[in-house]
N, C-alpha and C positions, 0 to 999 in steps of 0.2 A: 434542594435536589441537583442544584447547578455543578454538585462536584462532578457529572459526568463525563460531558467531552471536555476533557481536561487536554491542553499542549502544554509544553515543558520544552525549553532548551536545555540540551545536555550534549556535551564533549564527549560522548565516548561511541566507538566504531560500530557500526550498522552493516549488518551485512547483507541486506537487500539491496537491489540494485532499482534504481527508477526507470522505467519503461520509458520508450518514445510513445509519444501523442501527438495528434497534428495539432498546428499552432490556435487552431479555433475551437475548441470542444471544452466539457464540463472542466477537464482537466486543467487546462490551459486557461480557464478561464475564472478560476479559484487555485488554491491549492490541491492536485489529487490527493486522492485518500492517501494513496501508497507516499506521496511527497508530504503528508503532515505527517505519517508514521517516522519520517525520517527528520527532516526539519520542526522537530515539535518546539513550537511559538514561545517564547517566555508570556506567561500571562501569572497565571495564579493558579495554587493548587486546587481549590477548591471552585473555581467560576470559570467559564469560557466564554466566549464572545460568538454570538450569532454569526451566522457566514451569507453574505450574501448570495451565494449559491442554496441556501437552504428552501423548500417549499412553503414560505412563511410569512408575513407581511412582520418588518421588524422596522425598528428607529436605532439608531446609535448616536449616543451623546458621546461628544469629545470631551477631554479634560479643558482642552483649551474654551470650549463653549461653555463651561460649567463657571469658569473662571471672568469668565466678559460679560455674565447674566446680573445685572440688579436685580435680583428676585427677593423676596419678602423670606421666605424659606424654604423646604425643599420639596414642596409642592409647588410653589410658585415657577422653580426652579424645570423644574418639569412641564409643566404650562408654558414657561416660555422658550423651552429648549427641543421639546420633543410633541407641543400640540398637544398633551393629555389636558382633557375638561377637569378643571377643577373650580371647587367650590368653597371659598372657606369658612371654615366654623367661624371664627375671626372670636372665642372666647379664650384664649390663650395657646401656648405650643404644645401644650399636654394634650388637649381637646383635640382631637386627629381629625383631619380636614375631609372633604370628598373628593375622591378623584375617580375619575370616567372611564372608561374605554368602550366605543364602542356600544353607547346607550344604556351601560349598564349604573343605573342610580347609584349602588357605593358610597351608602352612607358611610361617616368613615372611613372610606378606602376598604370595604370587607371585600368587595369582588375582584381586587387586584389584588395578588401575590407578591410579596416585597420580599428579596433574598438579600441578603449583603453576605458575600465572601462565603455564599452558600451554607448560610444560616436564614430560618425564616423570621420572619418580622410579625407577621399578622398571630394574634391572641386569641386560641383557641377559647372555649366555654365563657365566655366573655357577659356578663349581664347587660353591659350595655348595649353590645353590636358584634355580633359572634363572626368574628377574625379582625376585630379593632386594629388598624393598622394605622402607626404614630410612624412617619418615615422623618421623623426630628432625630432618631437614632443614628441617620446617614451624616458622617462628617465629611464636606462639602472640597474641603482641601486635600484630602487625603485619599479622594474616588482618581483612579486610575483613569476609568471609563464606565458606560451602563450601557444597557440595550433596555428596550419597551418590546416587549414582543407581545404582538396583537393575536387575541384567540388562546382557547386552550389547545394549541398544535402540539407544544411539546411531550413529550413523556416523562421527562425528568422532574414534570411539577405536579403537584396534587391539588388537596384542597386549598380553596381560595385561589387558584390559578384560572379562574372561571370565565373574565373576559380578557386577561392578558396578564402579564409577569412583568415586574420590572428587577432587572439582574443586575445589581450592584458589583464592581471590582475592585478591589483597594489598593495601593500600591506595595509592591511589594518589598522593595527598596529602594533608598534615593543615599546620594552623597551631598553633603552640606546641609544646608538649615534655611528656613524663611520663617520671617518674623511680619507679622502685616497688624495694622491697625486699620479700622474703617468706621469712622464714623456718619451720620444719615442722621436724616430728617426725624423730628419728634424725641428726639433726646437719644437716638440709639446709639451704641457706643459699643465695634466689635474688638476685638483682640485675642491674637493666635498665633501660636507656634507650633511648627512642625519640623523635625529634624529626623536623619537619621543616619545609616552607612550601608554600604554596598562591598564585600569584600568575596574572595574568591567563592568560599563553601558558607559565606555568611550574608545576610541580608538583614535590615531592620528599618521602621517608621515607628515615628513617637509623635504624638500631638496633642496639643492641648486648646482648648478654646472657648471664650467668654463672650457675653450679650449679655448687656443690659441697656434696655428700651423704656420710655413712658410713655408710647403710645399716641395715636392719633385722636383717639379718642377717654374723655375721660376714666379715671379707673380702668385701664387698660395698660398699665404698667407690667413688666413682667422680668426677672434673670434667665438666663441660660447657662450651664455648663457642662463641656464635653470633652472624653479624654480618649485617645485612638491609640492602639501599638496592635505591631506584629510583626512576628520574627520569623524568618525561614532561616533551617541548618540544613546543611547538604551532609548527612550520617555519611553515606557512601557514594559512588559515582549511580547506583541505581536507587537510592532509597535518599527521601527529603522529608524533613519535618515541618511544618508548619503551623506555629500557633498565633491568636489575634484576640483581643479586648476591644469589647465598645462598653464605652457608661456615659450617659447621658442623663441629667438633671435638671428640673424648672420649676420656675414657683409664679402662677400668676395672679394678677387682678382682674376683676370679668365685668365688663360695661351692661350685660346679659345684651337680648336680642332688643330692637325697635320693632312697635306694631307696626304695619303696615302703612296706617295713618300717621306714624309720624314721621318715619321716614319719608311718605310724599311730603309733608311740610317741613323739610330739612331739618327736624328736631335729631341732630347727632350726638349735643350734649347731655342728654337724657342716661343717668344711671338706676338699673332698675332699682339695685340690692348693693349698698357699699360692703356688704361682709361676704359678694360674690368673689369668686376665684378657686384656686386650686392646685396642686402641686403634682410632679409626676417624677418617677425615679426608673430607670430602666437602665438594665447590663446584660452583655453576653458575652460569653467566654468561648473562645474555639481550640480544638486542635486537630489538624488534618496529617494523616501519613501519608504520602504517595511510592509506589515501589514499580519499578522497572521491572518486571516479570523475563522478561526476553524481547528482543525488538520489535514484535507483533501485538505485546500484551502488556497492557496497563493498569494496576489497580489500585483504587485510593480508597480510602475511609475518611471520614469526619465526625465529630464526638463535640457537642456543643451543652450548655448549660444557659439558660436565661434565666433573669429573676425580674421581679416589677411591681411596683405598689403605685397606684395614684389615688386623687379623694380631690372630688370638686364640689362645688358648692354654686347652683344657677338657682334664678327666678324668673317662671315666665310671665309676664306679664297679663292683664286680663285684655283684649282686644274685644269691645262692644259688636255683637254683631256674626263673630268669626267661630265660639261655641268652645275655642281655643284659650288657655291660660287662667292659671286661678289664684297668681296676684304669690303664689307661695313659694318658699324654699327648699329646691332638694338638693341633699345630698347622697353623694353616691362614690363609695368607695371599693375597690379592687386591690387584692394582694395576691399573687402570684407567684410560682416558680416551676420549671420545667426542666426536662433531660431530654436528647436526641443523637440518632446517627444515621448517618447514610452510607451505606460502600458501595462499590460498582467496579465491574471488569472490563475491560475493552480492547477488542480484539481489530486490528489494524489491519487487512486483509489487501490485495492487490487493487482490488475494486468495489471492498467492502469494508463498514465501518460499524462493529456489534458490540453495544453495549447490554451488559445485566447486572441488574442492580436490587437494593432494596433499603429500603428505611424506616426507623421506628420515634415513635414520639412521645414523651410521658408528661401530661402539665396538669397541675394542679390549680386552681383557683378559689378564692371567697369573695363573693361581691355582695355587698350589704347597698340597700337604696332605704334613705329616709325621709321624711318631713320633718323641716326644721325651721325655725327662726333664728334669722340672724347667726347661724351655725350652732343654737341650743337643738337638738334635737327632742321631737315632739312624740312623733308613733313611725315603727318601720313599713315599708311597706313590700320588702324583699329582703329576707336575709336566706342566703342559699350558698352551699360551697360543692364543687364537683371536682373530680377526677375524669380523666382521658388517655385512654392506651390507644393508639393509632399505631398506621403498621402499613406498608406497601410492597411488592414487587413489581418491576417495571424493565420493559427491553422494549431498547430503540435500534433499528439501523437503518442504514444508507448507503443503498448498492448503485453503484453506475451500471446501467446497463446498454453498453456499447458506447461511445464518443460523447454523444449527445442526452442521452436521458438517465436520469436521476429519479429513484423512487426511494421512499422512505416509509418503513412500517414501524409500528410499534404500539404501543399499549400498557397500561399499571390496571394493577388491581388494590384498592384502600378498602379497608377496613377499621373500624373506630369503636372502643367500647367505652362508655360514659357511663358514671356513677353519680348520683346529684344528690344530694343532703338537703333537702329544705329547712325553716327552723323549726317544724314541725317534727322532725329527727327520725320519717318516715325516709327512707333511700329507696329511690328509682333506678333502676340500671336496665343500658337495653347497648345490642350489637349489631351491627347491621354493616353491608360491604358493596361495593361499587367497582363496575368495568369501566374502564377510558381506554377504546381503541383510537389509534391514531394514523392518518394515513398522507401521505404526500407524495407527488409526483412532479418533475419540472423537467423542461424540456427546452436543449438550451439552443438557441437559433445563431449561426454564425454573423459575426459584425452585426447582431441585434442587439440580444438581450435573452431573456429569460421567462417562458410562460409556465405557470405554475398551477396546482390547485391542491387543496388539500380537505380532508373530512375529519375530523376531531370532537371527543366528547368531552365536558369539562363540567363539574360540580363544586360546590361548598354545602358544608353545614349549614344548617338554619339558625335564625335569630331566635334564642328561646332556649335553645339545647342544653342551659346548663341548667335548667330547671323540668326540662319534658325530654329526655335522651329517646324518647321513640319517632321524634320530628324526623320526617325524613328528608334525604339530600334535596337540594338545587340542583338541578341539571340542566346542561344546555347542549345540542347539537349545533355545530359549527360548519358550515359550508362555505369555500370560499377558494376566488379565484384570483390569478393577477399575473401583470405583464413588468417585471424589470427591464431598465435599459439601462446600457451600460455604456456609453460613449464616450470618447478624448476630453470634454469637456461639460459633459451632461450626464448627471445619476439621477434617472426619475423610475416611480413606480405607482402604477396603479392599481388598485384591488377591487372587487365585488364581494358583499361578504353577507351572509344570511345564520343569525341566530336565533335556533327556536329553544325556548326554556318552560321547564315544565316544572310542578310546584312553584310556578312564581311567586315574590313575597316582596310586599312595599313597607318600609318602615316607618314609621314619623319620626322624627327627631323631636318636635318637642313634645309629645305624650308617653313617647318612647315604647311604643306598642306595634306592633307586626302584623298585616295582616298574609296570612300563606295560601295557598291551595289551588292556585291560579297556573295561565297559562300567560304568552308571550313570545313577540314576535320583534328581532331588530335587524334590520338592512341597510345596506347603506353602502357609501362609494369611500377610500381613502387614497388619498393624491401624496405623493411626497416628491419634490425637486431638490438637487442641489445642482446649481452651473457656477462653472468658473471660465467665464470669457476672458478672462484677462489672470495673471497670476496675482493682481491686487485687487480684484473684485470678484466677491463670493457672492450669490443668490440661493437663497434656500426658503423652503416651503412646506407646509406638513399640514394636511387638512383632513378631516373625517366630515361626512354629510350620514348624516343618522335618521331612518325611519322605525323609532320604536314607540311600540304598541302591545297595549292589555291585549288580547284575545279573549280572555275569560277570567274575570278576577270580581270580585264582592266584599267591598270593605266590611270591617265589624261595624259600623253603623249604617250598613245598609247601602254603600252608594256601587251603583253597577260602573265600572271600569270598563267594560268591553269596549273595545275600539277606542279609548281615550291613549292620549300619548302620557309612554313613561313618566312615572315623577323624576323630578331633579337629574333632566337631562335637556339637553341642548338638541338643534335640528342640525345644526352643523359648529364648528370648533377647527382655530387653528390659528398656526403662525403664517407670518410673513417676515423675512430677513435680510437687512442688505449688507453686505462688511465690506469694509474697503482697508485693507492693507497695504500699503506701498513698501514698495523691496527696496528704495533707496532710504527711507526716513523711517526711524523707529516707533511709529505711531501707529495707530487702530482706530477705524470710527465702525461701529455697530449702532443702524436703525432697525429697530423692530415692531411687530406688532401683533399682538391676539387679538382674534375676534370668537364674539360668544352669539351664535345665531339664538332664534328666539327659544328660550328656555321652559318648562313645563316644571312648576315649583312643586315641593312635597306637599300632600294632601290639599289639593286645590284642581279637583276634577276642571278641566274646560279652560282652567286660565293659562294663560299663553305671553310671557313678558317679552319683550320688544329686544333685538338683537343690539350690541354695543363691540366696540373696539375700542383698546386702549395702547397708546403710542410709548413708547420706551426708545431710550438715545444714551448709548456711555461711547465716552473717547476715552485711550490708553495710551500711554507713550513711557520708553524705557530710558532712563537716566542713569549710567554706570550699572551697577546692581540694583538698583530703586525701579520697582514698576509705579506707578502713579495712574488711578483709575477714577473718571467720575461719571457719575450714571444718573439718569432721571427716570422713574417708572411712574408712568401715567401722567407725560408730557403736559398733554391740553388737560388736565384736572377734571378730568369728566366721572361725575357720580354715578354711580351703579351698583345694585344688588349682588354682594357675592351668593349667598344663599335667601332664598325666600322659602318659607315652609308652614301653612296653616295658617295664614296670615300674617309672621313676623319674619324682620330682615334683619340679616346680618350687610350692614353696608360696606362696598369696596373702600379698600385704601386710596383716600386723595392723592393729590403729586409728592413724590416722593424724592428727596435728592440723596445720593447715595457718594461717597469717595471712599477710597483706599488706599494705602502705601504699603506697597508689600518690599523687603527687601531680603535678597538672598545672599548668604554668606557660608 
């Protein structure tokens, strides 16, 4: 849905004249609405960056931060740069990990919407977890920048934009080529090539990337291959065509989870079943058309297709006294394809910006779950096929009431029609809809910053809808107020939020079962800081403190969770970073730490794991056209649990050394 607020750079005559405004107003603080209609920024046809003067909490991640962060994968990248809470599943790159915003447990990142160049990444009607969200489709070297939007504040995003949105924009064009080679600990080798062109009317970017890693635990090796392509063609001064393709494939071996007792004894070399592992294939294709209908009217439309298949084999070991784990191997397989489109009109008026649009999406999925022995099928647990047609209409407007007050009004109506056909052959279908209003207001204080408030509603489909389409939406009302401070050397923000959830659901990744129908509340404080005391020194911090509790929920086993902390969330999480970039010599140093506060594991009421912090260092230098980078993740070699559920643990990766050589030509 992020096709909406698109800004473009065009050299065509515009008849509107910018009006004079006082030097310290919303208009001067950011680009005025009228000025944005004239100076249409060059970003991308399908996605636009969040604006500092929006009445919402956002985190912007630059390409420099992306390139200089020694991350394990895309999840770790967002954890180290944006302070997103992440709990790695650790069973292979196609086995999506858990990213959490504002205390949402988000198994397999289902509570967060990921959009890449205007194409949604979450997988609906997924038998493992509804909205299964594998971030490995992101091509790191091809990213222009990205935003993390906190809360369901934008009318441009619907299903799965529950706790927030990760909005990724790739490079539109480039000149020359980049070739890189990046070895690391545990037999990791990465290499790739990014190239492109930039002409007056045409631009393009093409990339390939490959990774091979042996893994730090036995039987944890994997291969990953990726391709990225984007082409932009100017048909006329007012019309632009943009197309893109993302391809990704991986194959992995899985060591399985450890029991808690094995983790406590440091028995990290245990492999549950040497036949555990899996593969994942994913592709998406996109074409977008943008038309400048008049100096104040912009129309965009995007059509896309997606295809995917994954298969995994996983053994859950028995843990005495835990009541979990059978020692049996489970096979899961998901095959899917889908199509979608978004379209929108935006009017840029002297003091207002109004966007009206619609979207539609059709997905088909076949899901199988088997009990197996060394990859030989014994009996079927779930065999189901489903298709879903969804659509929405949305409206978003921004109006400046005077020179200091900005009001944002919007909303959307979403509807979904789901058909499920289990192995019995008896089809079940159901349709339902939901309204999501959005309101925000921002007041600009001269020479200080902005005070804002917003109220919004978000939703997502419920786990299990692939088999039972009658399951209702999970909904949340979000209430937020914050202060943004912009000074010569400091940019900072503080936000207070509360989210009230209806039809609360908790998912157990070990037993693959869900409990629904309760209520919960998340409330807390978010802090962001970027300070540049000198041109060579930058300090940054991003923190979230959350009190996330079930208000009313009884599990299928009869456990009453009223008042308990929400599973798979931490009391606080954040990053601190210091970066030194001297102006006289071509090198840089970054020292950072990510901290995870006391953590509530899945399906273990009353258990609270202690806080921990990891230290990371990387240093780089420029030699001619080559850039050299050396980084160490988890410098102090701290042992910690990445994920814990039902008495089982995925241990965190120990000290890891990264290196890379990038040559530009």
